[in-house]
Structures are given as C-alpha cells and as structure tokens.
C-alpha positions, -999 to +999 in steps of 0.1 A: -059-270-553-034-252-572-047-219-592-012-213-604+018-240-613+048-241-634+057-273-647+094-283-656+102-243-665+138-239-673+152-202-686+184-189-695+198-153-707+221-143-732+220-177-749+247-180-773+268-157-761+297-155-735+275-140-710+250-170-711+237-181-678+205-205-664+184-187-643+159-214-637+164-251-639+136-278-643+112-260-617+081-274-607+057-255-584+024-251-576+002-222-557-026-229-536-056-212-542-064-188-516-033-193-500+001-171-495+031-188-505+066-171-499+094-176-523+130-174-507+165-182-519+200-169-518+205-140-542+211-154-578+188-182-571+163-177-599+136-157-574+128-128-593+129-143-630+102-173-615+078-145-606+081-128-640+068-161-656+035-161-634+024-135-657+038-137-686+064-110-684+091-136-693+084-168-718+098-198-702+127-213-729+112-249-723+077-261-697+045-244-692+032-218-671-008-232-659-034-208-650-063-230-639-050-260-653-044-239-692-009-227-701-010-187-703+011-190-737-018-209-752-028-181-768-001-149-764-031-123-776-046-132-743-018-122-722-030-094-710-064-109-697-037-132-677-020-103-665-057-087-652-062-120-631-021-124-618-011-088-608+028-081-608+044-055-581+083-057-595+110-050-571+111-015-561+078-005-574+082+032-568+101+030-599+070+021-620+049+052-613+049+074-645+016+091-645+009+130-639-009+127-606-013+094-582-051+092-588-043+085-626-015+062-620-033+040-596-063+040-623-042+033-653-047-005-656-084+002-645-090+023-676-072-003-695-093-030-683-123-006-701-139+000-669-164+027-660-151+061-647-173+054-617-164+020-612-125+033-619-131+058-591-140+035-568-113+008-573-091+037-569-102+046-538-103+008-522-071+004-536-058+034-515-080+021-481-060-009-485-026+003-485-034+030-463-026+059-485-039+093-474-067+105-502-051+141-496-022+125-520-045+116-546-038+144-570-001+151-561+025+139-587+041+108-577+076+125-574+064+143-542+056+115-525+078+099-499+099+065-506+070+044-488+040+065-500+054+055-533+055+021-523+019+020-512+008+037-550+028+015-568+009-015-549-023+003-550-022+006-586-021-035-590-051-038-564-067-015-582-072-041-609-086-068-582-065-094-594-073-129-583-033-135-574-014-110-563+027-117-568+051-093-554+091-091-554+104-078-521+073-053-514+086-042-482+126-039-492+141-008-476+111+003-451+114+012-417+098-024-394+065+000-392+059+005-427+068-027-435+048-045-414+017-025-426+025-033-461+020-069-453-009-060-430-026-045-462-012-076-486-032-101-461-066-072-458-068-075-494-061-114-499-085-120-472-114-093-487-115-111-522-103-147-516-070-136-535-039-159-538-010-140-528+029-148-535+056-130-522+094-129-526+114-113-495+149-118-480+133-114-445+130-150-430+112-130-402+086-117-428+080-152-447+078-174-416+050-147-401+027-141-429+028-170-452+013-202-449+031-220-478+072-218-491+094-226-520+130-228-513+153-223-545+188-228-546+211-226-577+181-219-597+162-255-587+137-261-560+149-280-531+118-278-515+082-266-514+062-273-480+044-255-452+061-227-432+063-252-404+084-279-429+106-251-441+112-233-408+117-261-389+150-272-407+174-250-400+200-267-413+185-267-449+180-226-446+223-225-437+229-249-466+209-227-488+229-198-476+197-179-460+194-166-421+174-186-398+148-168-381+156-146-349+127-161-333+141-194-337+178-186-329+161-171-293+139-203-291+171-225-297+194-204-271+166-210-243+162-247-248+202-252-247+198-232-213+173-259-199+139-243-212+123-270-231+102-249-259+075-264-276+051-253-305+062-233-336+090-217-330+100-198-356+081-165-351+077-138-324+043-148-315+049-187-318+077-184-296+060-161-271+031-186-266+057-212-262+072-196-233+039-184-217+031-226-217+062-231-201+057-207-175+025-221-171+031-257-164+014-263-197+039-274-223+032-274-259+012-242-265 
C-alpha cells in the first residue's frame, strides 16, 4: 500500500525567462508504506526536485502530491502538519544547523510541535542514539563538530520529530565507507523501530542495491522505471543507458561468469555475490 504518491507531477524553473528549464515532466510514482525506496538518476534528472515535492517544500506546477490519498496542498495551512509527518533531510544537511547548541538544534522541531520539555528531552536522546552521536556533544556549538558529526546531528534533528516518512537527499555524501555504513544502518534502525517509510536519493548504486527494497529510476526529468531492487539492478543496460554505474558486485559476478563460474542469485550486492560464490563452491548452484 502506498502511503505517499506523486500523480502526473510536472515542475519548471524560471518560467517565462530565458533560463526556463523543466525539472520534472509528468511524473507518477508511489512509495510503499514501511519500505525503503531509492531514487536514482544522473545529475539533472530531477531527483532533488522530486524529494522537495514530497513534503511541500516545492509546489508542483501541475499534478498532485498525495499523503494517505489526500493532496498535501488541499489546505496549505496544514503543511506544517505534513512536514512533521514527512521529514526531509536536504543534501549536505550539516549546513542546516543553526542553533546555539547541538541539543537545541535537535530539539528545534519537537519544540515547534508543542511538546513538553520532558518529551523533547526524550526525543533528543532517542535521536542521538539512532544516529550514533555521543551525548557529550549535545552542549557544544554545532560549528565545533566534525563533518560527520554535523551530518549525524542534522539527521537527528529530523528523526526527533518521529516522522512516519523519512526523506533523505544524499545522506552519506562525502563520508568514508565506515561513516556511510553507520548512517545507513542508523536509518534502517529507525525504520524498524517506528515502522517508518524511508526514501533515499544517492549516486551510489551499491548503497541503493544494499539498503533499498524498491527503486525509482529517473532520466531527463521523467520516470523510466519503478520496481524492486532486483528488477532495476538486474538490468545493467538500463543503468548504462541512464548514465549510471553498474554496481561493482554485479561487474565482478559478470566477470566470473565469463570465466566459467556460473553464479546464480542476487548478484548486485557484495553479500549476494558472496552467497552465490559459496553456493557454487559447495556445488549447490543458486543460493
């Protein structure tokens, strides 16, 4: 069941000027409740515009954005309520930090929700546990944090709202492999704890293949295909034609197959290829 949908959504920037450009063209997609959906596409395909539509940060030129089957623009005065339900972490979220302390920054949205000081405190502590931020940093100014710590603090500020839908635009960009894995694992922990729906934008096909159940592929402002991870990543030609890299695990599996090692199974993640190699060595065929 889809909790959030875009129906025939289009958007242009600079309308009526020499710089007019189409950002999205007649896009219709759905986001399944409780699942993690990845949005992939080459630079300029419309990914960031799409996610900013999801909680009303941008208004579509035409079409509808539906939350639980109802347009989020039906009553613009209700948009704050929508944004508490659909939490959006922008690209480079560390630049969103603005308050005097990390504690105050993470607690900003819960304060605006009218929660009690006790509830705000509990939500701040819960949020930093999810993102792996040390409690000793809470009373420091955000500017004193490292880049990775700022990223965690910004994500914690959205998680503290306990949104039903968590939307993140390149949440792990620029982080080392360990930091990247920790961020994605924390998002998965939040999803499991609260039954949340997670929507991710990333240029890393490996991350999308590993952490998502569903994937939306954009090309030149349009949706080319929406499906399960297996349906998208088992079609390398589709990715190449969209200007995207094939996951390294799939390239390895393909090379092994060419050398006479017929692997079977989910060959688009490291874990899947490892299982396929083990199954082949044990003579079991598909894992």
